[in-house]
C-alpha positions as CSV (number, residue, x, y, z in Angstrom):
1,M,-32.1,1.9,-55.8
2,E,-32.2,3.7,-52.8
3,Q,-29.0,3.8,-50.7
4,V,-28.8,3.6,-47.3
5,T,-25.9,5.1,-45.5
6,A,-25.6,4.9,-41.7
7,K,-24.9,7.9,-38.8
8,T,-21.6,7.5,-37.3
9,E,-23.1,7.9,-34.1
10,T,-25.5,5.1,-34.1
11,L,-22.5,2.8,-35.1
12,A,-20.5,4.0,-32.1
13,S,-22.9,3.0,-29.3
14,G,-24.5,0.2,-31.6
15,P,-24.0,-3.6,-31.0
16,R,-20.4,-3.0,-32.2
17,D,-19.1,-1.1,-29.8
18,V,-21.4,-3.1,-27.2
19,L,-19.4,-6.2,-28.2
20,G,-16.1,-4.9,-28.4
21,E,-16.5,-3.6,-25.1
22,L,-17.4,-6.7,-23.5
23,L,-14.3,-8.2,-25.0
24,K,-12.1,-5.6,-23.5
25,K,-13.2,-6.3,-20.3
26,G,-13.2,-10.1,-20.2
27,A,-9.3,-9.1,-21.7
28,Q,-8.7,-7.2,-19.2
29,E,-10.2,-10.1,-16.0
30,M,-8.6,-13.4,-17.6
31,L,-5.2,-10.8,-18.0
32,A,-5.1,-10.0,-14.4
33,Q,-6.2,-13.5,-13.2
34,A,-3.0,-14.9,-15.4
35,V,-0.3,-12.7,-14.0
36,E,-2.0,-13.3,-10.3
37,A,-1.5,-16.8,-11.0
38,E,1.9,-16.2,-12.4
39,V,3.0,-14.2,-9.2
40,A,0.8,-17.1,-6.5
41,A,3.0,-19.4,-8.3
42,Y,6.3,-18.1,-8.4
43,I,5.9,-16.9,-3.9
44,A,4.7,-20.8,-3.8
45,A,8.2,-22.0,-5.3
46,H,9.9,-19.9,-3.2
47,A,8.4,-20.8,0.2
48,D,11.3,-22.3,0.6
49,L,13.2,-19.4,1.1
50,R,13.7,-18.4,4.6
51,D,15.9,-15.6,7.1
52,D,17.0,-17.3,10.7
53,S,13.5,-15.8,11.9
54,G,11.3,-18.3,9.9
55,H,10.0,-15.5,7.3
56,R,9.7,-15.6,3.8
57,L,12.1,-13.6,1.9
58,V,10.5,-13.6,-1.8
59,V,7.1,-12.1,-0.5
60,R,4.5,-10.1,-2.2
61,N,4.4,-5.9,-2.0
62,G,1.8,-4.2,-3.4
63,Y,0.9,-3.3,-7.0
64,K,3.0,-1.1,-9.5
65,D,1.6,2.0,-10.6
66,E,-1.3,1.3,-13.2
67,R,-0.2,1.2,-17.4
68,E,-2.1,0.3,-20.6
69,I,-0.7,-1.8,-22.6
70,Q,-1.7,-2.5,-26.4
71,T,-3.9,-5.6,-27.5
72,G,-6.1,-7.2,-30.6
73,V,-8.0,-5.8,-28.5
74,G,-7.6,-2.3,-28.2
75,S,-6.0,-0.5,-24.9
76,L,-6.0,-2.6,-21.5
77,K,-4.8,-1.4,-18.3
78,I,-2.2,-3.6,-16.2
79,K,-2.4,-3.3,-12.1
80,Q,0.6,-5.6,-11.8
81,P,1.6,-7.3,-8.7
82,R,5.0,-6.3,-7.1
83,V,7.1,-9.4,-6.0
84,D,9.7,-8.4,-3.5
85,D,13.1,-10.4,-3.1
86,R,14.4,-9.7,0.9
87,R,17.7,-11.2,0.8
88,V,20.4,-9.4,2.5
89,G,24.0,-9.6,0.3
90,A,22.4,-12.0,-1.6
91,R,24.8,-12.6,-5.2
92,K,22.2,-13.0,-6.9
93,R,18.4,-12.0,-6.1
94,I,15.9,-13.6,-7.5
95,T,13.5,-11.5,-9.4
96,L,9.6,-12.2,-11.5
97,S,9.8,-11.6,-15.6
98,S,6.0,-12.3,-16.3
99,S,5.1,-14.0,-19.1
100,G,2.5,-12.2,-20.2
101,V,3.3,-8.3,-19.2
102,R,6.4,-6.6,-19.9
């Protein structure tokens, strides 16, 4: 019987590697969409909070620094949106704690 062995270089650039990258890309896109939707819903839920001039007090404020999180498909980079509570002198400021990213 002849024993067949595969070289490591072949497997690293083969179908499994392509599938793994595709899964990671899809997971990263889904996570980004979920976080953006969660932030949008949070801001919409607090749209009635306004100052004397009619400006919203809970608003988007850019993004936090990009970071990596570990998932079942590997390490993913995530750029989490910031939410700013602009109420002055409030006893308890509103903070967003995402259920998807911690």
